Gaussian input, Z-matrix of N, CA and C with variables (Angstrom, degrees):
# hf/3-21g

backbone

0 1
 N
 C     1     B1
 C     2     B2     1     A1
 N     3     B3     2     A2     1     D1
 C     4     B4     3     A3     2     D2
 C     5     B5     4     A4     3     D3
 N     6     B6     5     A5     4     D4
 C     7     B7     6     A6     5     D5
 C     8     B8     7     A7     6     D6
 N     9     B9     8     A8     7     D7
 C    10    B10     9     A9     8     D8
 C    11    B11    10    A10     9     D9
 N    12    B12    11    A11    10    D10
 C    13    B13    12    A12    11    D11
 C    14    B14    13    A13    12    D12
 N    15    B15    14    A14    13    D13
 C    16    B16    15    A15    14    D14
 C    17    B17    16    A16    15    D15
 N    18    B18    17    A17    16    D16
 C    19    B19    18    A18    17    D17
 C    20    B20    19    A19    18    D18
 N    21    B21    20    A20    19    D19
 C    22    B22    21    A21    20    D20
 C    23    B23    22    A22    21    D21
 N    24    B24    23    A23    22    D22
 C    25    B25    24    A24    23    D23
 C    26    B26    25    A25    24    D24
 N    27    B27    26    A26    25    D25
 C    28    B28    27    A27    26    D26
 C    29    B29    28    A28    27    D27
 N    30    B30    29    A29    28    D28
 C    31    B31    30    A30    29    D29
 C    32    B32    31    A31    30    D30
 N    33    B33    32    A32    31    D31
 C    34    B34    33    A33    32    D32
 C    35    B35    34    A34    33    D33
 N    36    B36    35    A35    34    D34
 C    37    B37    36    A36    35    D35
 C    38    B38    37    A37    36    D36
 N    39    B39    38    A38    37    D37
 C    40    B40    39    A39    38    D38
 C    41    B41    40    A40    39    D39
 N    42    B42    41    A41    40    D40
 C    43    B43    42    A42    41    D41
 C    44    B44    43    A43    42    D42
 N    45    B45    44    A44    43    D43
 C    46    B46    45    A45    44    D44
 C    47    B47    46    A46    45    D45
 N    48    B48    47    A47    46    D46
 C    49    B49    48    A48    47    D47
 C    50    B50    49    A49    48    D48
 N    51    B51    50    A50    49    D49
 C    52    B52    51    A51    50    D50
 C    53    B53    52    A52    51    D51
 N    54    B54    53    A53    52    D52
 C    55    B55    54    A54    53    D53
 C    56    B56    55    A55    54    D54
 N    57    B57    56    A56    55    D55
 C    58    B58    57    A57    56    D56
 C    59    B59    58    A58    57    D57
 N    60    B60    59    A59    58    D58
 C    61    B61    60    A60    59    D59
 C    62    B62    61    A61    60    D60
 N    63    B63    62    A62    61    D61
 C    64    B64    63    A63    62    D62
 C    65    B65    64    A64    63    D63
 N    66    B66    65    A65    64    D64
 C    67    B67    66    A66    65    D65
 C    68    B68    67    A67    66    D66
 N    69    B69    68    A68    67    D67
 C    70    B70    69    A69    68    D68
 C    71    B71    70    A70    69    D69
 N    72    B72    71    A71    70    D70
 C    73    B73    72    A72    71    D71
 C    74    B74    73    A73    72    D72
 N    75    B75    74    A74    73    D73
 C    76    B76    75    A75    74    D74
 C    77    B77    76    A76    75    D75
 N    78    B78    77    A77    76    D76
 C    79    B79    78    A78    77    D77
 C    80    B80    79    A79    78    D78
 N    81    B81    80    A80    79    D79
 C    82    B82    81    A81    80    D80
 C    83    B83    82    A82    81    D81
 N    84    B84    83    A83    82    D82
 C    85    B85    84    A84    83    D83
 C    86    B86    85    A85    84    D84
 N    87    B87    86    A86    85    D85
 C    88    B88    87    A87    86    D86
 C    89    B89    88    A88    87    D87
 N    90    B90    89    A89    88    D88
 C    91    B91    90    A90    89    D89
 C    92    B92    91    A91    90    D90
 N    93    B93    92    A92    91    D91
 C    94    B94    93    A93    92    D92
 C    95    B95    94    A94    93    D93
 N    96    B96    95    A95    94    D94
 C    97    B97    96    A96    95    D95
 C    98    B98    97    A97    96    D96
 N    99    B99    98    A98    97    D97
 C   100   B100    99    A99    98    D98
 C   101   B101   100   A100    99    D99
 N   102   B102   101   A101   100   D100
 C   103   B103   102   A102   101   D101
 C   104   B104   103   A103   102   D102
 N   105   B105   104   A104   103   D103
 C   106   B106   105   A105   104   D104
 C   107   B107   106   A106   105   D105
 N   108   B108   107   A107   106   D106
 C   109   B109   108   A108   107   D107
 C   110   B110   109   A109   108   D108
 N   111   B111   110   A110   109   D109
 C   112   B112   111   A111   110   D110
 C   113   B113   112   A112   111   D111
 N   114   B114   113   A113   112   D112
 C   115   B115   114   A114   113   D113
 C   116   B116   115   A115   114   D114
 N   117   B117   116   A116   115   D115
 C   118   B118   117   A117   116   D116
 C   119   B119   118   A118   117   D117
 N   120   B120   119   A119   118   D118
 C   121   B121   120   A120   119   D119
 C   122   B122   121   A121   120   D120
 N   123   B123   122   A122   121   D121
 C   124   B124   123   A123   122   D122
 C   125   B125   124   A124   123   D123
 N   126   B126   125   A125   124   D124
 C   127   B127   126   A126   125   D125
 C   128   B128   127   A127   126   D126
 N   129   B129   128   A128   127   D127
 C   130   B130   129   A129   128   D128
 C   131   B131   130   A130   129   D129
 N   132   B132   131   A131   130   D130
 C   133   B133   132   A132   131   D131
 C   134   B134   133   A133   132   D132
 N   135   B135   134   A134   133   D133
 C   136   B136   135   A135   134   D134
 C   137   B137   136   A136   135   D135
 N   138   B138   137   A137   136   D136
 C   139   B139   138   A138   137   D137
 C   140   B140   139   A139   138   D138
 N   141   B141   140   A140   139   D139
 C   142   B142   141   A141   140   D140
 C   143   B143   142   A142   141   D141
 N   144   B144   143   A143   142   D142
 C   145   B145   144   A144   143   D143
 C   146   B146   145   A145   144   D144
 N   147   B147   146   A146   145   D145
 C   148   B148   147   A147   146   D146
 C   149   B149   148   A148   147   D147
 N   150   B150   149   A149   148   D148
 C   151   B151   150   A150   149   D149
 C   152   B152   151   A151   150   D150
 N   153   B153   152   A152   151   D151
 C   154   B154   153   A153   152   D152
 C   155   B155   154   A154   153   D153
 N   156   B156   155   A155   154   D154
 C   157   B157   156   A156   155   D155
 C   158   B158   157   A157   156   D156
 N   159   B159   158   A158   157   D157
 C   160   B160   159   A159   158   D158
 C   161   B161   160   A160   159   D159
 N   162   B162   161   A161   160   D160
 C   163   B163   162   A162   161   D161
 C   164   B164   163   A163   162   D162
 N   165   B165   164   A164   163   D163
 C   166   B166   165   A165   164   D164
 C   167   B167   166   A166   165   D165
 N   168   B168   167   A167   166   D166
 C   169   B169   168   A168   167   D167
 C   170   B170   169   A169   168   D168
 N   171   B171   170   A170   169   D169
 C   172   B172   171   A171   170   D170
 C   173   B173   172   A172   171   D171
 N   174   B174   173   A173   172   D172
 C   175   B175   174   A174   173   D173
 C   176   B176   175   A175   174   D174
 N   177   B177   176   A176   175   D175
 C   178   B178   177   A177   176   D176
 C   179   B179   178   A178   177   D177
 N   180   B180   179   A179   178   D178
 C   181   B181   180   A180   179   D179
 C   182   B182   181   A181   180   D180
 N   183   B183   182   A182   181   D181
 C   184   B184   183   A183   182   D182
 C   185   B185   184   A184   183   D183
 N   186   B186   185   A185   184   D184
 C   187   B187   186   A186   185   D185
 C   188   B188   187   A187   186   D186
 N   189   B189   188   A188   187   D187
 C   190   B190   189   A189   188   D188
 C   191   B191   190   A190   189   D189
 N   192   B192   191   A191   190   D190
 C   193   B193   192   A192   191   D191
 C   194   B194   193   A193   192   D192
 N   195   B195   194   A194   193   D193
 C   196   B196   195   A195   194   D194
 C   197   B197   196   A196   195   D195
 N   198   B198   197   A197   196   D196
 C   199   B199   198   A198   197   D197
 C   200   B200   199   A199   198   D198
 N   201   B201   200   A200   199   D199
 C   202   B202   201   A201   200   D200
 C   203   B203   202   A202   201   D201
 N   204   B204   203   A203   202   D202
 C   205   B205   204   A204   203   D203
 C   206   B206   205   A205   204   D204
 N   207   B207   206   A206   205   D205
 C   208   B208   207   A207   206   D206
 C   209   B209   208   A208   207   D207
 N   210   B210   209   A209   208   D208
 C   211   B211   210   A210   209   D209
 C   212   B212   211   A211   210   D210
 N   213   B213   212   A212   211   D211
 C   214   B214   213   A213   212   D212
 C   215   B215   214   A214   213   D213
 N   216   B216   215   A215   214   D214
 C   217   B217   216   A216   215   D215
 C   218   B218   217   A217   216   D216
 N   219   B219   218   A218   217   D217
 C   220   B220   219   A219   218   D218
 C   221   B221   220   A220   219   D219
 N   222   B222   221   A221   220   D220
 C   223   B223   222   A222   221   D221
 C   224   B224   223   A223   222   D222
 N   225   B225   224   A224   223   D223
 C   226   B226   225   A225   224   D224
 C   227   B227   226   A226   225   D225
 N   228   B228   227   A227   226   D226
 C   229   B229   228   A228   227   D227
 C   230   B230   229   A229   228   D228
 N   231   B231   230   A230   229   D229
 C   232   B232   231   A231   230   D230
 C   233   B233   232   A232   231   D231
 N   234   B234   233   A233   232   D232
 C   235   B235   234   A234   233   D233
 C   236   B236   235   A235   234   D234
 N   237   B237   236   A236   235   D235
 C   238   B238   237   A237   236   D236
 C   239   B239   238   A238   237   D237
 N   240   B240   239   A239   238   D238
 C   241   B241   240   A240   239   D239
 C   242   B242   241   A241   240   D240
 N   243   B243   242   A242   241   D241
 C   244   B244   243   A243   242   D242
 C   245   B245   244   A244   243   D243
 N   246   B246   245   A245   244   D244
 C   247   B247   246   A246   245   D245
 C   248   B248   247   A247   246   D246
 N   249   B249   248   A248   247   D247
 C   250   B250   249   A249   248   D248
 C   251   B251   250   A250   249   D249
 N   252   B252   251   A251   250   D250
 C   253   B253   252   A252   251   D251
 C   254   B254   253   A253   252   D252
 N   255   B255   254   A254   253   D253
 C   256   B256   255   A255   254   D254
 C   257   B257   256   A256   255   D255
 N   258   B258   257   A257   256   D256
 C   259   B259   258   A258   257   D257
 C   260   B260   259   A259   258   D258
 N   261   B261   260   A260   259   D259
 C   262   B262   261   A261   260   D260
 C   263   B263   262   A262   261   D261
 N   264   B264   263   A263   262   D262
 C   265   B265   264   A264   263   D263
 C   266   B266   265   A265   264   D264
 N   267   B267   266   A266   265   D265
 C   268   B268   267   A267   266   D266
 C   269   B269   268   A268   267   D267
 N   270   B270   269   A269   268   D268
 C   271   B271   270   A270   269   D269
 C   272   B272   271   A271   270   D270
 N   273   B273   272   A272   271   D271
 C   274   B274   273   A273   272   D272
 C   275   B275   274   A274   273   D273
 N   276   B276   275   A275   274   D274
 C   277   B277   276   A276   275   D275
 C   278   B278   277   A277   276   D276
 N   279   B279   278   A278   277   D277
 C   280   B280   279   A279   278   D278
 C   281   B281   280   A280   279   D279
 N   282   B282   281   A281   280   D280
 C   283   B283   282   A282   281   D281
 C   284   B284   283   A283   282   D282
 N   285   B285   284   A284   283   D283
 C   286   B286   285   A285   284   D284
 C   287   B287   286   A286   285   D285
 N   288   B288   287   A287   286   D286
 C   289   B289   288   A288   287   D287
 C   290   B290   289   A289   288   D288
 N   291   B291   290   A290   289   D289
 C   292   B292   291   A291   290   D290
 C   293   B293   292   A292   291   D291
 N   294   B294   293   A293   292   D292
 C   295   B295   294   A294   293   D293
 C   296   B296   295   A295   294   D294
 N   297   B297   296   A296   295   D295
 C   298   B298   297   A297   296   D296
 C   299   B299   298   A298   297   D297
 N   300   B300   299   A299   298   D298
 C   301   B301   300   A300   299   D299
 C   302   B302   301   A301   300   D300
 N   303   B303   302   A302   301   D301
 C   304   B304   303   A303   302   D302
 C   305   B305   304   A304   303   D303
 N   306   B306   305   A305   304   D304
 C   307   B307   306   A306   305   D305
 C   308   B308   307   A307   306   D306
 N   309   B309   308   A308   307   D307
 C   310   B310   309   A309   308   D308
 C   311   B311   310   A310   309   D309
 N   312   B312   311   A311   310   D310
 C   313   B313   312   A312   311   D311
 C   314   B314   313   A313   312   D312
 N   315   B315   314   A314   313   D313
 C   316   B316   315   A315   314   D314
 C   317   B317   316   A316   315   D315

   B1=1.4572
   B2=1.5289
   B3=1.3151
   B4=1.4607
   B5=1.5226
   B6=1.3197
   B7=1.4566
   B8=1.5201
   B9=1.3222
   B10=1.4572
   B11=1.5259
   B12=1.3289
   B13=1.4655
   B14=1.5299
   B15=1.3267
   B16=1.4639
   B17=1.5261
   B18=1.3376
   B19=1.4623
   B20=1.5230
   B21=1.3243
   B22=1.4644
   B23=1.5219
   B24=1.3224
   B25=1.4646
   B26=1.5213
   B27=1.3331
   B28=1.4597
   B29=1.5235
   B30=1.3183
   B31=1.4600
   B32=1.5200
   B33=1.3116
   B34=1.4589
   B35=1.5267
   B36=1.3247
   B37=1.4542
   B38=1.5216
   B39=1.3223
   B40=1.4643
   B41=1.5230
   B42=1.3268
   B43=1.4642
   B44=1.5260
   B45=1.3066
   B46=1.4656
   B47=1.5236
   B48=1.3301
   B49=1.4644
   B50=1.5349
   B51=1.3234
   B52=1.4660
   B53=1.5261
   B54=1.3166
   B55=1.4632
   B56=1.5304
   B57=1.3304
   B58=1.4597
   B59=1.5284
   B60=1.3219
   B61=1.4648
   B62=1.5224
   B63=1.3241
   B64=1.4715
   B65=1.5270
   B66=1.3230
   B67=1.4716
   B68=1.5237
   B69=1.3254
   B70=1.4565
   B71=1.5149
   B72=1.3357
   B73=1.4614
   B74=1.5272
   B75=1.3187
   B76=1.4671
   B77=1.5262
   B78=1.3159
   B79=1.4623
   B80=1.5255
   B81=1.3228
   B82=1.4595
   B83=1.5235
   B84=1.3346
   B85=1.4667
   B86=1.5278
   B87=1.3411
   B88=1.4658
   B89=1.5233
   B90=1.3252
   B91=1.4603
   B92=1.5331
   B93=1.3346
   B94=1.4616
   B95=1.5285
   B96=1.3230
   B97=1.4665
   B98=1.5264
   B99=1.3296
   B100=1.4656
   B101=1.5316
   B102=1.3293
   B103=1.4716
   B104=1.5219
   B105=1.3324
   B106=1.4644
   B107=1.5373
   B108=1.3363
   B109=1.4625
   B110=1.5274
   B111=1.3355
   B112=1.4613
   B113=1.5183
   B114=1.3221
   B115=1.4655
   B116=1.5238
   B117=1.3136
   B118=1.4535
   B119=1.5183
   B120=1.3110
   B121=1.4552
   B122=1.5128
   B123=1.3194
   B124=1.4650
   B125=1.5188
   B126=1.3084
   B127=1.4621
   B128=1.5243
   B129=1.3165
   B130=1.4683
   B131=1.5293
   B132=1.3263
   B133=1.4558
   B134=1.5235
   B135=1.3114
   B136=1.4690
   B137=1.5161
   B138=1.3338
   B139=1.4572
   B140=1.5189
   B141=1.3095
   B142=1.4658
   B143=1.5297
   B144=1.3208
   B145=1.4692
   B146=1.5214
   B147=1.3138
   B148=1.4596
   B149=1.5191
   B150=1.3066
   B151=1.4671
   B152=1.5267
   B153=1.3207
   B154=1.4624
   B155=1.5257
   B156=1.3316
   B157=1.4591
   B158=1.5117
   B159=1.3294
   B160=1.4650
   B161=1.5250
   B162=1.3355
   B163=1.4574
   B164=1.5260
   B165=1.3309
   B166=1.4635
   B167=1.5263
   B168=1.3196
   B169=1.4655
   B170=1.5253
   B171=1.3170
   B172=1.4596
   B173=1.5229
   B174=1.3238
   B175=1.4518
   B176=1.5189
   B177=1.3279
   B178=1.4560
   B179=1.5142
   B180=1.3223
   B181=1.4576
   B182=1.5149
   B183=1.3095
   B184=1.4590
   B185=1.5186
   B186=1.3200
   B187=1.4537
   B188=1.5136
   B189=1.3452
   B190=1.4611
   B191=1.5278
   B192=1.3255
   B193=1.4627
   B194=1.5228
   B195=1.3350
   B196=1.4663
   B197=1.5210
   B198=1.3420
   B199=1.4683
   B200=1.5270
   B201=1.3379
   B202=1.4643
   B203=1.5269
   B204=1.3238
   B205=1.4602
   B206=1.5252
   B207=1.3398
   B208=1.4637
   B209=1.5251
   B210=1.3275
   B211=1.4667
   B212=1.5266
   B213=1.3263
   B214=1.4681
   B215=1.5299
   B216=1.3342
   B217=1.4630
   B218=1.5283
   B219=1.3301
   B220=1.4604
   B221=1.5395
   B222=1.3312
   B223=1.4789
   B224=1.5264
   B225=1.3222
   B226=1.4706
   B227=1.5272
   B228=1.3459
   B229=1.4633
   B230=1.5255
   B231=1.3108
   B232=1.4671
   B233=1.5273
   B234=1.3202
   B235=1.4620
   B236=1.5268
   B237=1.3501
   B238=1.4686
   B239=1.5264
   B240=1.3184
   B241=1.4646
   B242=1.5274
   B243=1.3230
   B244=1.4657
   B245=1.5286
   B246=1.3257
   B247=1.4687
   B248=1.5211
   B249=1.3356
   B250=1.4623
   B251=1.5292
   B252=1.3136
   B253=1.4693
   B254=1.5197
   B255=1.3158
   B256=1.4620
   B257=1.5310
   B258=1.3349
   B259=1.4619
   B260=1.5264
   B261=1.3229
   B262=1.4616
   B263=1.5195
   B264=1.3281
   B265=1.4589
   B266=1.5218
   B267=1.3370
   B268=1.4595
   B269=1.5202
   B270=1.3465
   B271=1.4613
   B272=1.5286
   B273=1.3220
   B274=1.4591
   B275=1.5211
   B276=1.3263
   B277=1.4640
   B278=1.5132
   B279=1.3229
   B280=1.4568
   B281=1.5214
   B282=1.3159
   B283=1.4597
   B284=1.5217
   B285=1.3492
   B286=1.4649
   B287=1.5203
   B288=1.3507
   B289=1.4658
   B290=1.5303
   B291=1.3154
   B292=1.4671
   B293=1.5218
   B294=1.3200
   B295=1.4605
   B296=1.5215
   B297=1.3108
   B298=1.4542
   B299=1.5261
   B300=1.3262
   B301=1.4564
   B302=1.5241
   B303=1.3121
   B304=1.4581
   B305=1.5218
   B306=1.3237
   B307=1.4671
   B308=1.5243
   B309=1.3488
   B310=1.4694
   B311=1.5151
   B312=1.3139
   B313=1.4638
   B314=1.5236
   B315=1.2964
   B316=1.4762
   B317=1.4935
   A1=109.54
   A2=116.19
   A3=121.52
   A4=111.43
   A5=114.39
   A6=118.87
   A7=108.24
   A8=116.00
   A9=121.29
   A10=108.01
   A11=116.27
   A12=122.26
   A13=110.56
   A14=115.05
   A15=123.95
   A16=105.98
   A17=116.35
   A18=122.11
   A19=108.94
   A20=115.06
   A21=121.92
   A22=107.89
   A23=116.37
   A24=122.20
   A25=105.32
   A26=116.21
   A27=119.20
   A28=112.28
   A29=113.62
   A30=122.14
   A31=105.24
   A32=116.43
   A33=121.01
   A34=110.27
   A35=115.86
   A36=120.90
   A37=108.33
   A38=115.77
   A39=121.49
   A40=113.49
   A41=117.62
   A42=120.57
   A43=113.97
   A44=118.05
   A45=122.46
   A46=110.91
   A47=116.16
   A48=121.87
   A49=105.69
   A50=115.42
   A51=121.77
   A52=111.19
   A53=117.90
   A54=121.06
   A55=111.04
   A56=117.36
   A57=120.98
   A58=111.25
   A59=116.53
   A60=120.78
   A61=109.90
   A62=116.81
   A63=120.82
   A64=110.33
   A65=117.59
   A66=120.45
   A67=110.71
   A68=116.81
   A69=120.84
   A70=112.29
   A71=116.37
   A72=120.67
   A73=111.26
   A74=116.24
   A75=120.06
   A76=110.82
   A77=116.68
   A78=121.13
   A79=110.09
   A80=116.48
   A81=121.27
   A82=111.56
   A83=117.49
   A84=118.86
   A85=111.81
   A86=117.40
   A87=119.35
   A88=111.41
   A89=117.11
   A90=121.92
   A91=113.67
   A92=117.15
   A93=120.84
   A94=108.94
   A95=115.72
   A96=121.16
   A97=114.41
   A98=118.01
   A99=118.92
   A100=112.75
   A101=118.06
   A102=121.12
   A103=107.94
   A104=115.77
   A105=121.48
   A106=110.83
   A107=116.33
   A108=120.12
   A109=109.29
   A110=114.80
   A111=121.92
   A112=107.73
   A113=115.99
   A114=121.43
   A115=107.58
   A116=115.40
   A117=120.22
   A118=108.60
   A119=115.09
   A120=119.86
   A121=111.03
   A122=114.17
   A123=122.12
   A124=107.70
   A125=115.87
   A126=120.25
   A127=110.12
   A128=115.52
   A129=119.98
   A130=112.01
   A131=117.37
   A132=120.05
   A133=115.26
   A134=117.87
   A135=120.25
   A136=112.02
   A137=114.39
   A138=119.64
   A139=108.53
   A140=117.00
   A141=121.81
   A142=111.77
   A143=117.54
   A144=119.54
   A145=111.67
   A146=117.68
   A147=121.31
   A148=111.51
   A149=117.14
   A150=123.53
   A151=111.27
   A152=117.48
   A153=123.90
   A154=112.57
   A155=116.68
   A156=121.56
   A157=114.92
   A158=117.50
   A159=119.86
   A160=109.05
   A161=116.31
   A162=119.65
   A163=114.31
   A164=117.87
   A165=121.06
   A166=111.12
   A167=115.08
   A168=122.02
   A169=107.81
   A170=115.82
   A171=123.15
   A172=106.85
   A173=117.41
   A174=119.26
   A175=110.44
   A176=115.10
   A177=122.18
   A178=108.16
   A179=115.39
   A180=121.18
   A181=108.69
   A182=114.92
   A183=122.92
   A184=108.69
   A185=117.05
   A186=121.07
   A187=113.49
   A188=116.26
   A189=121.05
   A190=109.03
   A191=115.27
   A192=119.50
   A193=110.05
   A194=117.48
   A195=120.37
   A196=111.17
   A197=116.67
   A198=120.26
   A199=110.76
   A200=116.44
   A201=120.93
   A202=110.24
   A203=116.84
   A204=120.89
   A205=111.11
   A206=116.84
   A207=120.87
   A208=110.38
   A209=116.96
   A210=121.74
   A211=110.42
   A212=116.38
   A213=120.90
   A214=111.25
   A215=116.67
   A216=121.15
   A217=113.24
   A218=117.58
   A219=121.37
   A220=109.72
   A221=117.55
   A222=120.21
   A223=113.98
   A224=118.41
   A225=120.69
   A226=110.66
   A227=116.77
   A228=120.48
   A229=110.19
   A230=116.30
   A231=120.25
   A232=109.82
   A233=116.69
   A234=120.89
   A235=111.41
   A236=117.61
   A237=120.26
   A238=111.87
   A239=117.19
   A240=120.59
   A241=111.96
   A242=116.60
   A243=119.88
   A244=110.77
   A245=116.75
   A246=121.32
   A247=110.56
   A248=115.81
   A249=121.11
   A250=110.49
   A251=117.01
   A252=121.62
   A253=112.51
   A254=116.88
   A255=119.38
   A256=112.25
   A257=117.59
   A258=121.46
   A259=113.51
   A260=117.49
   A261=119.28
   A262=113.12
   A263=113.96
   A264=120.54
   A265=109.70
   A266=116.26
   A267=120.17
   A268=109.11
   A269=114.79
   A270=119.46
   A271=109.99
   A272=114.76
   A273=122.67
   A274=106.18
   A275=116.13
   A276=121.84
   A277=108.87
   A278=116.14
   A279=121.82
   A280=107.66
   A281=116.70
   A282=122.98
   A283=107.28
   A284=116.41
   A285=118.59
   A286=112.08
   A287=115.95
   A288=119.20
   A289=107.92
   A290=115.70
   A291=120.77
   A292=110.70
   A293=115.16
   A294=121.91
   A295=105.82
   A296=116.60
   A297=120.58
   A298=108.98
   A299=115.99
   A300=122.34
   A301=109.57
   A302=115.49
   A303=121.29
   A304=107.67
   A305=117.32
   A306=118.91
   A307=111.39
   A308=115.66
   A309=118.54
   A310=110.60
   A311=115.38
   A312=119.94
   A313=109.11
   A314=115.39
   A315=118.89
   A316=111.74
   D1=136.59
   D2=-176.41
   D3=-76.47
   D4=149.04
   D5=170.71
   D6=-63.65
   D7=160.19
   D8=-179.32
   D9=-121.93
   D10=134.74
   D11=-174.35
   D12=-114.99
   D13=136.65
   D14=174.47
   D15=-115.29
   D16=107.84
   D17=-176.77
   D18=-111.03
   D19=127.68
   D20=-179.24
   D21=-123.61
   D22=127.15
   D23=173.98
   D24=-117.63
   D25=126.83
   D26=-167.84
   D27=-139.43
   D28=151.64
   D29=166.20
   D30=-118.65
   D31=119.31
   D32=179.66
   D33=-81.89
   D34=153.42
   D35=174.78
   D36=-62.29
   D37=149.11
   D38=-174.20
   D39=-57.55
   D40=-37.73
   D41=-175.83
   D42=-81.44
   D43=-4.00
   D44=-176.30
   D45=-75.69
   D46=138.19
   D47=172.72
   D48=-88.44
   D49=97.04
   D50=-172.76
   D51=-58.65
   D52=-37.34
   D53=-179.70
   D54=-57.90
   D55=-37.01
   D56=178.44
   D57=-66.98
   D58=-39.94
   D59=178.49
   D60=-65.00
   D61=-43.94
   D62=-179.95
   D63=-64.51
   D64=-43.29
   D65=177.46
   D66=-59.27
   D67=-39.93
   D68=177.01
   D69=-63.05
   D70=-40.25
   D71=177.04
   D72=-66.07
   D73=-42.31
   D74=178.45
   D75=-61.41
   D76=-40.14
   D77=177.03
   D78=-64.76
   D79=-45.20
   D80=-179.91
   D81=-57.85
   D82=-50.86
   D83=-176.12
   D84=-68.38
   D85=-25.89
   D86=177.09
   D87=-72.90
   D88=-22.22
   D89=-178.09
   D90=-91.88
   D91=-13.51
   D92=-174.98
   D93=-113.83
   D94=111.51
   D95=-174.58
   D96=-65.41
   D97=-23.66
   D98=-177.12
   D99=-72.23
   D100=-13.18
   D101=176.43
   D102=-80.59
   D103=116.34
   D104=-178.39
   D105=-80.79
   D106=-41.13
   D107=176.96
   D108=-153.55
   D109=157.30
   D110=178.27
   D111=-142.26
   D112=125.15
   D113=174.68
   D114=-131.56
   D115=151.05
   D116=177.15
   D117=-149.15
   D118=163.29
   D119=176.01
   D120=-164.73
   D121=160.42
   D122=176.66
   D123=-106.84
   D124=132.29
   D125=179.98
   D126=-65.70
   D127=130.59
   D128=177.65
   D129=-128.85
   D130=-2.27
   D131=-172.95
   D132=-118.13
   D133=-31.25
   D134=-172.04
   D135=-68.50
   D136=146.82
   D137=174.21
   D138=-70.55
   D139=143.56
   D140=-176.15
   D141=-54.19
   D142=-41.28
   D143=-177.97
   D144=-63.31
   D145=-27.56
   D146=177.74
   D147=-86.11
   D148=-32.37
   D149=-178.29
   D150=-70.99
   D151=-30.32
   D152=-180.00
   D153=57.25
   D154=30.73
   D155=177.15
   D156=91.15
   D157=-15.54
   D158=179.14
   D159=-70.26
   D160=143.28
   D161=-174.53
   D162=-123.78
   D163=-26.19
   D164=-173.57
   D165=-131.56
   D166=146.28
   D167=173.39
   D168=-121.76
   D169=136.43
   D170=179.80
   D171=-128.19
   D172=132.84
   D173=-179.32
   D174=-136.53
   D175=125.67
   D176=175.10
   D177=-114.05
   D178=139.55
   D179=177.39
   D180=-115.77
   D181=138.92
   D182=-179.80
   D183=-124.19
   D184=154.87
   D185=179.30
   D186=-66.76
   D187=-24.81
   D188=-177.61
   D189=-162.51
   D190=170.10
   D191=176.00
   D192=-64.99
   D193=-34.45
   D194=177.26
   D195=-61.01
   D196=-39.92
   D197=176.98
   D198=-63.73
   D199=-39.61
   D200=176.68
   D201=-62.20
   D202=-45.39
   D203=179.17
   D204=-61.45
   D205=-38.56
   D206=177.07
   D207=-63.25
   D208=-39.47
   D209=177.17
   D210=-62.78
   D211=-46.61
   D212=-178.65
   D213=-58.04
   D214=-36.42
   D215=-177.09
   D216=-89.38
   D217=-9.93
   D218=-176.87
   D219=-61.30
   D220=133.72
   D221=-178.40
   D222=-55.53
   D223=-35.93
   D224=179.41
   D225=-66.04
   D226=-38.31
   D227=178.27
   D228=-68.17
   D229=-44.53
   D230=179.79
   D231=-59.26
   D232=-44.13
   D233=179.85
   D234=-64.92
   D235=-46.01
   D236=-176.88
   D237=-70.06
   D238=-28.22
   D239=-179.62
   D240=-57.48
   D241=-34.74
   D242=178.32
   D243=-63.47
   D244=-43.37
   D245=177.96
   D246=-64.79
   D247=-46.92
   D248=-177.94
   D249=-62.10
   D250=-44.26
   D251=-176.92
   D252=-59.64
   D253=-37.98
   D254=-178.81
   D255=-73.87
   D256=-14.49
   D257=-176.54
   D258=-91.68
   D259=-11.25
   D260=-172.42
   D261=-100.18
   D262=142.04
   D263=174.11
   D264=-91.71
   D265=-44.10
   D266=174.22
   D267=-151.70
   D268=156.82
   D269=-170.65
   D270=-152.16
   D271=149.84
   D272=169.84
   D273=-128.47
   D274=131.26
   D275=177.75
   D276=-118.85
   D277=135.50
   D278=172.79
   D279=-133.15
   D280=127.79
   D281=179.17
   D282=-124.60
   D283=121.68
   D284=-171.01
   D285=-155.48
   D286=152.55
   D287=171.85
   D288=-71.23
   D289=134.67
   D290=-177.29
   D291=-74.46
   D292=136.77
   D293=171.56
   D294=-110.72
   D295=107.19
   D296=-176.11
   D297=-89.07
   D298=120.82
   D299=178.13
   D300=-98.86
   D301=-40.50
   D302=179.43
   D303=-135.75
   D304=101.76
   D305=-177.35
   D306=-66.11
   D307=152.82
   D308=177.90
   D309=-64.13
   D310=145.44
   D311=176.42
   D312=-86.37
   D313=149.08
   D314=-179.46
   D315=-111.95

């Protein structure tokens, strides 16, 4: 069974303290066992016309779609979603089974 990926590309509202939102996400994923990995980053290279205002990418990996569904329904996720939702100006979400072409080296 393929891993399942939750990819979020976001532009936060100007008044938002992004570090606080990221810390909240880090706390959330540490509390929910179904999250296999979490990575995030702030765009520093793309040209503005290509970025379309989006500034951050967040990616969570799950062992399966069932694990992702468990995360979505987890009370901590439901609670944090309210905080996260109020912080965003615009967002793109993609949820998909991962197709691994070149696995990470260990």
